[in-house]
C-alpha positions in Angstrom: 21.1 24.4 28.1 17.8 22.8 27.0 16.3 23.0 23.6 12.8 23.8 22.7 10.9 20.6 21.8 9.9 20.3 18.1 6.2 20.3 17.6 3.8 20.2 14.7 1.2 21.9 16.7 -0.1 25.1 15.2 -0.7 26.5 18.7 3.0 27.0 19.3 3.5 28.8 16.0 0.9 31.4 16.9 2.0 34.4 19.0 -1.0 35.5 21.1 -1.3 37.5 24.2 -0.9 34.8 26.9 -0.2 31.6 25.1 -3.0 29.9 27.0 -5.0 27.2 25.3 -8.2 29.0 25.9 -6.9 32.2 24.2 -5.6 30.1 21.3 -9.0 28.5 20.9 -10.6 32.0 20.8 -8.0 33.3 18.3 -8.6 30.3 16.1 -12.4 30.9 16.2 -11.9 34.6 15.4 -9.4 33.9 12.5 -10.5 30.9 10.6 -8.8 32.0 7.4 -5.3 31.8 9.1 -5.9 28.3 10.4 -5.3 25.7 7.7 -3.4 22.5 7.2 0.1 22.9 5.9 0.8 22.3 2.2 3.0 19.3 3.2 0.1 17.7 5.1 -2.4 18.3 2.2 0.0 16.8 -0.3 0.6 13.8 1.9 -3.1 13.1 2.3 -3.7 13.5 -1.4 -1.0 11.0 -2.2 -2.4 8.6 0.4 -5.9 8.8 -1.1 -4.5 8.2 -4.6 -2.7 5.1 -3.3 -5.8 3.9 -1.5 -7.9 4.2 -4.7 -5.3 2.3 -6.8 -5.2 -0.5 -4.2 -9.0 -0.7 -4.0 -9.3 -0.9 -7.8 -6.7 -3.6 -7.9 -8.6 -5.6 -5.2 -11.8 -5.3 -7.1 -10.3 -6.4 -10.4 -8.6 -9.4 -9.0 -11.7 -10.6 -7.1 -13.9 -13.2 -8.6 -17.1 -12.3 -10.4 -20.4 -13.5 -8.9 -23.8 -13.4 -10.5 -25.9 -11.2 -8.3 -29.1 -11.7 -10.2 -28.7 -15.0 -12.1 -31.1 -15.5 -14.9 -34.1 -17.4 -13.7 -34.6 -20.9 -15.1 -37.8 -21.5 -17.0 -39.0 -24.4 -14.8 -39.0 -22.3 -11.6 -41.9 -20.8 -9.8 -41.8 -16.9 -9.6 -42.2 -17.1 -5.8 -38.9 -19.0 -5.6 -40.5 -22.1 -4.1 -39.8 -25.5 -5.7 -42.4 -28.2 -6.0 
């Protein structure tokens, strides 16, 4: 006896008239309030975003500081050319 393959697809969880992809697309279009990501997926993505933000902040803090607009020296020409 064969088992039904496990799937995360929402299409298999929805019981509609024919089970055809086209019918599922139509049902999904007609019922947008019933089509939403699972709580598990949403929680997973939130956790991933938090981790990503923490890692980004750590990278920024450990990087070296550079002077983007260094103070101009008094002997320089405002056009940036040296004579």
